[in-house]
C-alpha positions as MATLAB code, in Angstrom:
seq = 'XXXXXXXXXXXXXXXXXXXXXXXXXXXXXXXXXXXXXXXXXXXXXXXXXXXXXXXXXXXXXXXXXXXXXXXXXXXXXXXXXXXXXXXXXXXXXXXXXXXXXXXXXXXXXXXXXXXXXXXXXXXXXXXXXXXXXXXXXXXXXXXXXXXXXXXXXXXXXXXXXXXXXXXXXXXXXXXXXXXXXXXXXXXXXXXXXXXXXXXXXXXXXXXXXXXXXXXXXXXXXXXXXXXXXXXXXXXXXXXXXXXXXXXXXXXXXXXXXXXXX';
ca = [
      -3.720   43.468   12.356;
      -0.684   41.566   13.088;
      -0.580   39.641   16.575;
       2.221   40.738   19.229;
       2.670   36.958   19.774;
       5.744   35.333   18.095;
       5.445   32.725   15.309;
       6.159   29.909   17.891;
       3.555   31.033   20.129;
       1.270   31.098   17.583;
       2.009   27.509   16.577;
       1.231   26.447   20.101;
      -1.981   28.364   20.310;
      -3.063   27.037   16.914;
      -3.051   23.240   18.087;
      -5.715   24.274   20.534;
      -7.931   25.956   17.829;
     -11.102   23.930   16.731;
     -13.329   26.234   14.821;
     -12.498   28.161   11.684;
     -14.762   31.026   13.322;
     -12.439   31.181   16.040;
     -11.465   35.077   16.798;
      -7.278   33.878   16.885;
      -7.761   32.226   13.952;
      -9.246   35.355   12.226;
      -6.483   37.734   13.730;
      -3.912   35.065   12.387;
      -5.327   35.541    8.843;
      -4.621   39.273    8.975;
      -0.799   38.841   10.008;
       1.058   39.511    7.159;
       4.273   37.217    8.078;
       5.208   34.364    6.139;
       5.485   32.008    8.939;
       1.919   32.663    9.949;
       0.608   32.300    6.535;
       1.901   28.873    6.304;
       0.760   28.129    9.877;
      -2.725   28.972    9.201;
      -2.518   26.961    6.010;
      -1.374   23.808    7.868;
      -4.249   24.153   10.493;
      -6.922   24.587    7.524;
      -5.396   21.661    5.704;
      -5.747   19.646    9.152;
      -9.096   21.087    9.868;
     -10.170   19.656    6.402;
      -8.829   16.419    6.633;
     -10.538   15.797   10.261;
     -13.757   17.085    8.870;
     -13.645   14.530    6.020;
     -13.083   11.944    8.269;
     -15.742   12.851   10.712;
     -17.772   12.909    7.655;
     -16.814    9.627    6.000;
     -16.959    8.177    9.920;
     -20.655    9.228    9.940;
     -21.671    7.789    6.790;
     -20.259    4.312    7.970;
     -22.751    4.372   11.154;
     -25.575    4.625    8.655;
     -26.219    0.780    9.037;
     -25.669    0.803   12.885;
     -27.978    3.771   13.223;
     -30.792    2.246   10.932;
     -30.461   -0.973   12.879;
     -31.005    0.659   16.075;
     -34.192    2.507   14.976;
     -35.662   -0.910   14.226;
     -35.073   -1.690   17.857;
     -31.948   -3.644   17.849;
     -28.843   -2.816   20.314;
     -26.227   -5.373   20.364;
     -24.940   -5.186   16.908;
     -21.713   -7.360   16.128;
     -19.630   -6.357   13.214;
     -18.009   -9.553   11.577;
     -15.099   -9.773    9.389;
     -12.387  -12.030    8.162;
      -8.587  -11.796    7.101;
      -6.377  -14.399    5.255;
      -8.717  -16.326    2.714;
      -6.030  -16.041   -0.408;
      -2.723  -16.502    1.287;
      -1.136  -19.563    0.509;
      -0.160  -20.286    4.061;
      -1.315  -19.339    7.786;
      -4.784  -19.411    9.431;
      -8.147  -17.585    8.262;
      -8.959  -15.320   11.282;
     -12.123  -13.443   11.911;
     -13.551  -11.040   14.376;
     -16.694  -10.099   15.746;
     -16.841   -6.672   17.465;
     -19.607   -5.264   19.359;
     -19.067   -1.399   19.580;
     -20.679    1.170   22.004;
     -23.189    3.343   20.496;
     -21.031    6.350   21.374;
     -18.217    4.776   19.908;
     -15.705    7.647   17.880;
     -12.701    6.709   15.796;
     -12.224    9.159   12.848;
     -10.238    7.413   10.282;
     -11.668    4.148   10.514;
     -11.547    2.049    7.246;
     -10.951   -1.194    5.520;
      -7.984   -2.762    7.516;
      -6.141   -2.749    4.132;
      -6.217    1.097    3.477;
      -4.832    2.068    6.920;
      -1.109    1.715    7.587;
       0.207   -1.063    9.780;
       1.018    1.671   12.632;
      -2.440    3.328   12.383;
      -3.627   -0.429   12.626;
      -1.872   -0.934   15.498;
      -3.276    1.912   17.336;
      -6.707    1.457   15.970;
      -6.369   -2.314   17.545;
      -5.425   -0.705   20.887;
      -8.274    1.763   20.784;
     -10.952   -0.619   19.971;
      -9.816   -3.129   22.331;
     -10.460   -0.283   25.037;
     -13.501    0.902   23.821;
     -15.531   -2.257   22.571;
     -18.198   -3.903   24.572;
     -17.111   -7.291   23.595;
     -14.741   -9.081   20.953;
     -14.571  -12.447   19.794;
     -11.877  -13.762   17.749;
     -12.291  -16.998   15.451;
      -8.911  -18.915   13.811;
      -9.265  -21.921   11.537;
      -5.520  -23.306   10.514;
      -4.390  -24.447    7.380;
      -5.106  -28.396    8.232;
      -8.760  -27.389    8.363;
      -8.715  -25.289    5.283;
      -7.348  -28.283    3.030;
     -10.160  -30.414    4.493;
     -13.115  -28.209    4.146;
     -12.085  -25.676    1.833;
     -11.669  -22.116    2.289;
     -15.128  -20.793    2.057;
     -16.510  -23.200    4.695;
     -13.549  -22.422    6.980;
     -14.230  -18.828    6.660;
     -17.623  -19.421    7.789;
     -16.203  -21.805   10.578;
     -14.133  -19.178   12.025;
     -16.650  -16.377   11.819;
     -19.214  -18.676   14.101;
     -16.229  -19.031   16.369;
     -15.636  -15.261   16.751;
     -19.483  -15.181   17.561;
     -19.512  -17.688   19.768;
     -16.444  -16.191   21.434;
     -18.280  -12.816   22.274;
     -18.955  -12.495   26.047;
     -22.343  -10.550   24.984;
     -25.196  -12.259   22.927;
     -25.581   -9.797   19.937;
     -29.055   -9.243   18.787;
     -28.025   -8.691   15.135;
     -25.088   -9.294   12.807;
     -23.538   -7.056   10.451;
     -21.134   -9.305    8.360;
     -18.902   -8.651    5.369;
     -20.127  -10.465    2.368;
     -21.215  -13.614    4.002;
     -24.381  -15.245    5.508;
     -23.781  -17.406    8.687;
     -25.855  -20.558   10.086;
     -26.687  -18.736   13.151;
     -30.265  -18.315   14.486;
     -29.787  -14.392   14.569;
     -30.958  -11.476   12.476;
     -28.202  -10.500    9.996;
     -26.945   -8.163    7.391;
     -24.453   -9.019    4.876;
     -22.766   -6.065    3.273;
     -20.710   -6.146    0.248;
     -17.358   -4.243    1.043;
     -18.634   -3.963    4.470;
     -15.459   -3.325    6.041;
     -15.338    0.340    4.333;
     -19.156    0.957    4.686;
     -19.972   -0.072    8.555;
     -17.902    0.977   11.595;
     -18.995   -2.372   13.081;
     -17.387   -4.494   10.441;
     -14.508   -2.190    9.801;
     -13.435   -2.499   13.577;
     -13.469   -6.364   13.199;
     -11.355   -5.981   10.184;
      -8.780   -4.469   12.305;
      -8.864   -6.950   14.911;
      -8.735   -9.797   12.530;
      -5.605   -8.186   10.406;
      -3.738   -7.195   13.270;
      -4.236  -10.666   15.194;
      -3.336  -12.541   11.818;
      -0.185  -10.495   11.056;
       1.339  -10.829   14.764;
       0.788  -14.571   13.993;
       2.414  -14.623   10.815;
       5.242  -12.698   12.350;
       5.874  -15.610   14.939;
       5.879  -17.863   11.979;
       8.596  -15.727   10.402;
      10.626  -16.315   13.508;
      10.446  -20.010   13.556;
      10.711  -20.298    9.525;
      12.757  -17.281    8.809;
      13.635  -18.608    5.634;
      10.258  -18.236    4.281;
       9.559  -14.534    5.282;
       6.209  -14.870    6.805;
       6.520  -11.484    8.260;
       6.934   -9.715    5.156;
       4.326  -11.089    3.059;
       1.994  -12.709    5.819;
       1.449  -15.901    3.679;
       0.449  -14.536    0.328;
       2.055  -15.920   -3.133;
       4.661  -13.193   -3.496;
       7.665  -14.091   -5.651;
       9.885  -14.421   -2.569;
       7.524  -16.794   -1.155;
       7.310  -18.690   -4.071;
      11.006  -19.028   -4.336;
      10.977  -20.097   -0.842;
       8.452  -22.902   -1.311;
      10.795  -24.170   -4.462;
      13.679  -24.566   -2.148;
      12.739  -25.256    0.956;
       9.550  -27.213    0.569;
       6.389  -26.651    2.862;
       5.764  -25.652    6.489;
       2.774  -27.069    8.840;
       1.303  -23.883    7.934;
       1.215  -24.240    4.484;
      -2.429  -25.042    2.749;
      -1.686  -28.030    0.758;
      -4.928  -27.626   -1.317;
      -4.212  -24.188   -2.668;
      -2.275  -23.786   -6.014;
       0.921  -23.813   -6.234;
       1.577  -25.369   -2.930;
      -0.546  -28.629   -4.052;
       1.738  -29.110   -6.962;
       5.013  -28.461   -4.791;
       3.541  -31.240   -2.214;
       2.823  -33.717   -5.040;
       6.157  -33.369   -6.349;
       7.533  -34.084   -2.713;
       5.468  -37.133   -2.325;
       6.876  -38.653   -5.483;
];
């Protein structure tokens, strides 16, 4: 039976519908107008996507739920960004989320668009119980190596928390801290706590690299974030090194040696 509502009115009404069993939606399914059929198809696709994101989010809470069943309550997810670039710091974050936290679409920060990362960053900061950030710059990376620098930054992020966690979930790393911890390979796509930490770390580092890009516009840091792109390598050959370059990393090491000859 065709509803007496206009297509515009139906479009507005459908935005409020949450369930595929809603009587209004069923009425729309009986409406033969192409515009209504298209609106219903659009609603169904959006609903399916929302369900997929909800299911994925619930899967990513599995480790947190298991740890809470074991009696832990203050869980800190930890992740890093910036192990591979030729320039800039390695940045880490530790995030403690409330048990009620819900942010469908949360995932490894590299799999999320910049605009969504920025939005999630603000939402995580608003909802998190505590957030810590650790930053280790290129001179220290050159001194102690990137692996040790990453651990140093992660420990700094934990120490930056306002709340003391009783368990850590870490992306593929073990830390020299007197706390129970779970190391997860690809943890930023398997745990909401680690994923939230990856968002905070990624946005924090990207903002720093954009600032470096303003100070050294010829390098394009705001575009490649310090990674070894062709643009970055050409800028290195032409202009030499900045204070942010990692002199222990190839090919920066060779360029630094050439400059010292």
